[in-house]
N, C-alpha and C positions, 0 to 999 in steps of 0.2 A: 683626910689625912692631914696630920700635922704640917702646917707651912715650913717649919724648920727642916722636915725631913726632906723635902724636893732637892735641895742641892745634895744632899748625901745619898739619895737615891740616884739622882742623875751621874754624881762621880762613881758610885759602887756597881751600879747596873749597865749605864750608858757610856763608859769612859771613852769609847771611840765612836759613838753615835753622834747623829746629829742634835740640835739643840732642844731640850725638854723645857717644861713651862717655866724654870728658875732662870734659863738662859736666854729664852725668847725675847726678842726685841721688838717692839711696837712700830707699827707702819700707818700710815694714813693715806688716803685715797683722796686725791684732788682733781678734779678735770681729767677722769679717767686714768690716772696716772699716780705712782708712788714717786714723787719727784726726788724726795731725799734718799740717798743710800742708807741702807738697814744701818742703823748705829754708827753711820758716819764713815763705814769702812769703805776703802777704795778697792775696786776689782782688779784681776789679772786675767788680760784677754788669754793668755797662753794656757792659764790652769782652767779657765772656763772651757776653751776648746775641748781640753780632756775630760772635763765634766758632762760636755753633752754627748760624749762617745761614751763613756764609762756605764756599762749596764747595770751596775749597782747605785748609781746617783743619778745623774740626770737623765741618761739613757734617751735623748731626745731623737735619735736617729729611729728608734722604734716606731716614731709616728711622722716624722719629718725629714724631708731631704734637705741636705745641707751641702755647702762646698767642702768636703771631705772627702777627696778621691780615694784615698786609702782604705776607706771602709768599703766593703762591697756592698752592705744591704743599707736601704735607705726606705724609710715608711713612707706611706702616701696616705694615712688616715687624716693628719693635721697638714695644713698648707706648708707648701715648700719656704724654707727660710732664707733661700738666697734674696739678698737686697733688703733683708728686714731693718737693717741698720739705717737705711736710707729713708724707710717708709713710717717709722716708729720712733719717738725719742727715748733716750734710756729710762724715764720713768713710765713711759707706756710699756717700754718692754717688763721693767720691773714689775709693774701690775700683773702683768700677764703669766710672768714665772710665778711669782707669789701664789696668786690666786685668780685664774681666768674667769672661775664662776662668778667673780666681781663684775664682768663684761658680758658674759654668755652664761647663763645660769644652765644650758643644755650642754656645755661643752662636756666630752669624757677626760680633757686634759687634766691631770691632778694637781693639786695644790702642793706646790712645793715648798711653801713655806707659810702653812697654816698654822694658828695657835694649836699646840699638842693637846690641850683641853678640849677642842672642837673636834677632834678626831675620836672615833670609836675604835677603842682597843680592848681585848679581853681583861687585859692589864693594864689599867689607866698608868701606872708608874712607869710603864716602857712606851707610852706613847712620845713619840718625837716628830720632828718635821724631817722631811725627806731630805733637804739641804739644809745646812748651817747657813746662818747669815753671810758669812765670807763665801762660801760656794756660790750662794744665790748672786753675790755681787760679781764674782768672776764670771758667771754665766752671762750676765748682763752686760759685763765689760765685752766677753766675746761676741755677743750678738750685734753690739753696736758698731763692731769692725765689718759687719756684713754688709756693706754698701752696694 
């Protein structure tokens, strides 16, 4: 595909979708963490809380128990996330949400910010991350509040 078409395809096909390859922000793992926020973005914990609940975004409640009492169903596949902000740094949480397979190749947890070109999609022009970089930082901001 012509590299100049990437932004056009993103704009026209994925206007409301997460990042496509042309918008993807790189990250680097150091000592089992991604220490720097993606693109220097600042997360918002209130938005992050909404994203972990949202079934069309994070949907963390499908697998994890979280301190969100107004939601009736919490998963038990993944570890409970109560107190996770006291156990893990923001950088460690960021890596787990970006791509848990970096730490645990056998995990079933999806990579929420894997490079779109690394994803298999029948239409490669429609490959996107699950969360945008801003959404990912919002989720990390929320998880860090869970002390």
